[in-house]
C-alpha positions in Angstrom: 35.9 -33.8 -191.7 39.4 -35.1 -192.0 40.6 -38.3 -193.4 41.5 -39.1 -189.0 38.0 -38.7 -187.7 36.9 -41.9 -187.3 33.3 -43.0 -188.1 31.6 -42.6 -184.9 32.0 -39.0 -184.7 31.7 -37.6 -188.8 28.4 -38.7 -189.1 25.9 -37.2 -186.8 24.7 -33.6 -186.7 26.6 -31.1 -184.0 24.4 -28.7 -182.3 24.1 -25.1 -184.3 24.0 -22.3 -181.6 22.3 -19.3 -182.2 24.3 -16.3 -184.3 26.7 -14.2 -182.9 27.3 -12.4 -186.3 30.0 -9.7 -186.0 29.6 -7.8 -189.2 27.2 -5.2 -187.6 25.2 -3.9 -184.6 21.8 -5.9 -184.3 19.1 -6.4 -181.5 20.0 -9.5 -180.5 17.0 -11.0 -179.6 18.2 -15.4 -180.9 19.9 -16.5 -178.1 17.4 -16.1 -175.1 20.2 -13.8 -173.2 19.2 -11.4 -170.1 19.0 -8.0 -171.5 20.5 -6.8 -167.8 23.6 -7.1 -166.4 25.1 -9.2 -163.9 24.3 -8.1 -160.0 26.8 -5.1 -159.3 27.8 -7.5 -156.5 29.4 -10.1 -159.1 31.8 -7.0 -160.5 32.8 -6.4 -157.1 33.4 -10.4 -156.6 35.9 -10.4 -159.4 38.3 -8.0 -157.9 42.3 -7.9 -158.6 42.9 -10.4 -155.7 41.0 -13.2 -157.9 43.1 -11.9 -160.9 45.9 -12.8 -159.4 44.7 -15.9 -157.8 43.8 -17.7 -162.0 47.6 -18.9 -161.5 46.0 -21.4 -159.1 43.7 -24.5 -160.4 40.1 -24.6 -159.0 38.3 -25.7 -156.6 37.0 -29.1 -158.0 34.4 -29.8 -156.0 33.1 -26.2 -155.7 32.5 -26.1 -152.2 31.7 -22.5 -151.1 29.6 -22.1 -154.8 27.5 -25.4 -153.4 27.5 -24.1 -150.0 26.0 -20.6 -151.1 23.6 -23.2 -153.8 22.1 -25.1 -150.8 21.2 -22.2 -148.1 19.6 -20.6 -151.2 17.3 -23.3 -152.2 17.3 -25.3 -149.6 19.5 -28.6 -150.8 21.9 -30.3 -148.8 25.2 -29.6 -150.6 25.7 -33.4 -151.5 22.5 -33.2 -153.7 24.2 -30.6 -155.9 26.6 -30.9 -159.1 27.8 -27.4 -160.5 29.1 -27.8 -163.9 30.5 -25.9 -167.2 27.0 -24.4 -168.1 23.7 -27.0 -168.0 25.2 -27.9 -171.0 27.9 -29.7 -170.1 25.5 -32.0 -166.8 23.1 -33.0 -169.9 26.2 -34.5 -171.8 27.2 -36.3 -167.9 23.5 -37.9 -167.9 23.0 -39.0 -171.6 26.3 -40.5 -170.0 25.6 -41.9 -167.1 21.8 -42.8 -167.3 20.9 -43.7 -171.2 21.9 -47.1 -171.1 18.2 -47.8 -171.5 17.8 -45.5 -174.0 16.6 -41.6 -173.8 13.1 -40.0 -174.4 12.3 -36.4 -175.2 10.1 -34.4 -177.1 10.1 -34.1 -181.1 10.0 -30.9 -180.6 12.3 -29.2 -177.8 15.9 -28.5 -177.1 18.1 -29.9 -180.1 21.0 -30.3 -177.9 19.3 -33.9 -176.5 19.2 -35.5 -180.2 22.9 -34.2 -180.1 24.2 -35.8 -176.6 21.8 -38.9 -178.0 23.7 -39.3 -181.4 27.3 -38.2 -179.6 27.0 -41.2 -176.9 25.4 -43.5 -178.6 21.9 -43.6 -177.3 18.6 -45.2 -178.8 16.6 -42.2 -178.8 11.9 -42.4 -178.6 10.8 -39.6 -180.0 7.5 -38.9 -178.1 5.6 -35.9 -180.5 4.3 -32.7 -178.9 0.2 -32.5 -178.5 -1.6 -30.0 -180.5 -1.0 -26.7 -180.3 2.4 -28.0 -179.1 1.2 -29.4 -175.6 3.7 -31.9 -173.7 1.0 -34.4 -172.0 2.3 -36.4 -168.9 0.5 -39.7 -170.2 2.9 -40.3 -173.4 5.5 -40.9 -171.0 4.5 -43.4 -169.0 6.1 -47.0 -168.1 9.1 -46.4 -170.6 11.6 -46.6 -167.4 14.7 -45.0 -169.6 16.3 -41.2 -170.0 13.4 -39.5 -169.3 14.4 -35.4 -170.7 12.1 -32.7 -170.3 12.8 -29.0 -170.7 10.4 -27.0 -168.4 9.4 -24.7 -169.4 10.1 -26.0 -173.1 11.7 -24.8 -176.0 10.9 -23.2 -178.4 7.4 -23.1 -177.1 7.8 -21.7 -174.2 5.3 -24.0 -172.7 5.5 -25.8 -169.1 3.5 -28.5 -167.3 3.5 -28.1 -163.4 5.2 -30.1 -160.8 2.8 -32.8 -159.9 2.6 -34.3 -163.9 6.2 -34.2 -163.7 6.0 -36.5 -160.5 3.5 -38.3 -161.7 5.8 -39.1 -164.7 8.6 -40.3 -162.4 6.2 -42.4 -159.8 5.6 -44.5 -163.4 8.9 -44.8 -164.2 10.9 -46.4 -161.3 13.2 -48.0 -163.4 14.9 -44.8 -165.0 15.6 -41.4 -164.1 13.5 -38.3 -164.7 15.8 -35.3 -165.4 13.4 -31.8 -165.7 16.1 -29.5 -167.5 14.6 -25.9 -165.8 16.5 -23.2 -167.6 13.7 -20.5 -167.9 11.9 -21.9 -164.7 12.3 -18.6 -163.5 10.4 -16.5 -165.8 6.7 -17.6 -164.5 7.0 -21.4 -164.1 7.6 -23.7 -161.0 10.2 -25.6 -160.6 10.6 -29.4 -159.3 13.5 -28.5 -156.9 10.9 -29.2 -153.7 10.3 -32.5 -154.8 14.0 -33.7 -154.8 13.8 -35.1 -151.6 10.5 -37.1 -152.6 12.0 -39.1 -155.7 15.5 -40.7 -156.4 14.5 -41.1 -159.8 14.5 -37.4 -160.2 17.1 -34.8 -161.5 16.9 -31.4 -162.0 19.2 -29.0 -164.1 19.1 -25.3 -164.6 21.2 -22.8 -165.8 23.2 -19.0 -164.5 23.1 -18.4 -168.1 19.3 -17.0 -168.4 17.5 -15.4 -165.1 20.6 -15.0 -163.6 22.7 -13.0 -167.0 25.9 -14.9 -166.4 25.6 -16.8 -170.1 29.4 -15.9 -170.7 30.8 -17.4 -167.7 29.2 -21.0 -168.2 27.6 -22.1 -164.7 25.0 -24.3 -164.0 23.9 -27.3 -161.4 22.2 -29.9 -161.5 20.0 -31.2 -158.5 19.0 -34.6 -156.9 19.4 -37.2 -154.8 23.0 -38.1 -153.4 23.4 -41.5 -155.5 22.4 -39.5 -158.6 25.0 -37.1 -157.6 27.5 -39.6 -157.6 26.3 -40.2 -160.7 27.5 -37.4 -162.6 30.1 -36.6 -160.5 31.9 -39.8 -161.3 31.8 -38.9 -165.2 32.4 -34.9 -164.6 35.7 -36.2 -162.9 36.8 -38.9 -165.7 36.7 -36.1 -168.1 37.1 -32.5 -166.3 37.6 -32.2 -162.5 38.6 -28.6 -162.7 35.5 -28.2 -164.8 34.3 -24.4 -163.2 36.8 -21.9 -163.8 37.7 -19.8 -160.0 36.3 -16.6 -161.8 32.8 -18.0 -162.6 32.6 -19.9 -158.6 32.9 -16.2 -157.8 30.2 -15.1 -159.9 28.4 -17.6 -159.3 28.4 -17.3 -155.3 27.8 -13.4 -155.6 24.9 -14.1 -158.2 23.1 -16.5 -155.4 23.8 -14.3 -152.7 21.8 -11.3 -154.8 18.6 -13.2 -155.3 16.2 -10.3 -155.3 18.4 -8.5 -157.9 17.4 -11.3 -160.1 14.0 -11.5 -159.6 13.5 -7.9 -160.4 15.3 -8.3 -163.9 13.1 -11.9 -164.2 9.4 -9.4 -163.3 10.6 -7.0 -165.6 11.4 -9.5 -168.6 7.7 -10.8 -167.8 6.4 -8.0 -168.5 7.8 -7.3 -171.6 7.1 -10.4 -172.8 3.4 -10.1 -172.3 3.0 -6.9 -173.3 5.0 -7.9 -176.6 3.0 -10.8 -176.8 -0.4 -8.9 -177.1 1.0 -6.7 -179.2 1.5 -9.4 -181.9 -2.2 -10.6 -181.5 -3.2 -7.4 -182.3 -1.3 -7.5 -184.8 -2.4 -11.2 -186.1 0.1 -13.3 -185.2 -0.7 -16.7 -183.0 1.8 -16.5 -180.5 1.9 -19.9 -177.4 1.6 -19.4 -173.5 5.0 -18.3 -172.6 6.4 -19.2 -169.2 9.9 -18.8 -170.7 12.0 -15.6 -171.9 11.1 -15.7 -175.1 8.3 -16.5 -177.5 7.2 -18.9 -180.3 5.4 -16.8 -182.6 3.4 -17.4 -186.4 1.7 -14.9 -188.8 -0.5 -16.5 -191.7 0.4 -13.8 -194.2 4.1 -14.8 -193.8 6.6 -17.8 -193.3 9.0 -17.8 -190.6 12.3 -18.1 -192.6 11.0 -14.6 -194.4 9.9 -13.1 -191.3 13.2 -14.1 -189.8 15.7 -12.6 -192.6 13.1 -9.5 -193.1 14.0 -8.6 -189.3 17.4 -9.6 -189.7 17.9 -6.6 -192.7 16.4 -4.1 -190.2 19.1 -4.9 -187.5 16.8 -6.9 -185.6 17.9 -10.9 -184.8 15.8 -13.5 -184.2 15.8 -17.5 -183.9 13.9 -19.6 -186.8 14.2 -23.6 -187.2 13.5 -25.1 -190.1 11.5 -28.8 -189.0 8.9 -29.4 -190.7 6.5 -28.9 -187.9 8.2 -25.1 -186.7 9.4 -24.0 -190.0 6.3 -21.4 -190.0 7.3 -19.9 -186.3 10.3 -17.5 -185.4 11.3 -18.0 -181.2 11.5 -14.1 -180.1 13.9 -13.7 -176.9 12.6 -11.0 -174.8 14.9 -8.2 -174.1 14.3 -4.7 -172.4 11.1 -2.7 -173.0 13.2 -0.1 -175.1 14.6 -3.7 -177.6 11.1 -4.9 -177.8 10.0 -1.7 -178.9 12.0 -1.6 -181.9 10.9 -5.5 -182.5 7.6 -4.4 -182.7 8.5 -1.3 -185.0 10.1 -3.8 -186.8 7.5 -5.9 -187.4 4.4 -3.3 -188.1 7.1 -2.3 -191.1 7.4 -5.2 -192.7 3.8 -6.6 -192.3 2.6 -3.2 -193.2 4.7 -3.8 -196.9 2.4 -7.8 -197.1 -1.2 -6.0 -196.7 0.0 -2.9 -199.1 
């Protein structure tokens, strides 16, 4: 750190993104990206006219994009705010609603802790139960910002909307934010609950099922008053937060939902096939409703398996936290990629048994 950085920022740990190595060609199963390209309609939308228009600022209201989202999702436009990826919206949420503190699971998306530290929000860690289950009864009466990834990351396990509704009911003086980055891979969305709870905010991303991780687009949904809170912060920090090309890509993606649903089904099938194959090799695999698997084997540690796979050209994610250090998280790619991953695992496990 330079001598110019203030103590407030120099002391906290920043988020560590998944590796993006450039040293060789990898089968990349470490950052939960889609193995499929964006819809052909997205390619058509990003035409020469749109490139020419880059000399102009984008619409700070994302009006056309929000209209498209509202029509597809059955919401009002004033119930939606677009962000530069869902991570930006999460940051806004900690700023807007974190004054009483925030609560989230001890094993969940690591950015929540980083944002809490960055914005000086006091954290209540809520331990997951045995088997990494998130119990809605552990979140009752907290009345602060409650952040729940559903499905959870890195476990992939999910709650039912009625359980999240119960948490919202039991915390009338705190906002319950449901991070649905992976909801399209077999979980149920809380978007239909928006109209019933004035303290429920749902955040989704275009980075996973919608194949636009490189475009950086997410949205928050909630009753109009909550969205005004987030919008006020957005306009104070970065009024033009979503680029022209990203807005056009988002509209085209929203208008081709069938394409993405088909891809999501293919990913779920590959996920379930991979889980069965790993279990046949003696792995414990958590029940996932996301586009990744969380698995461990008694015969090899998580760090050792991660390194052995990397040497074979396959990237997965390993987290060093004590409770999950024996596990690896495997993003689900195409069936061809998963076959190559399983072949590498069989080779590694065969060497251990020998």
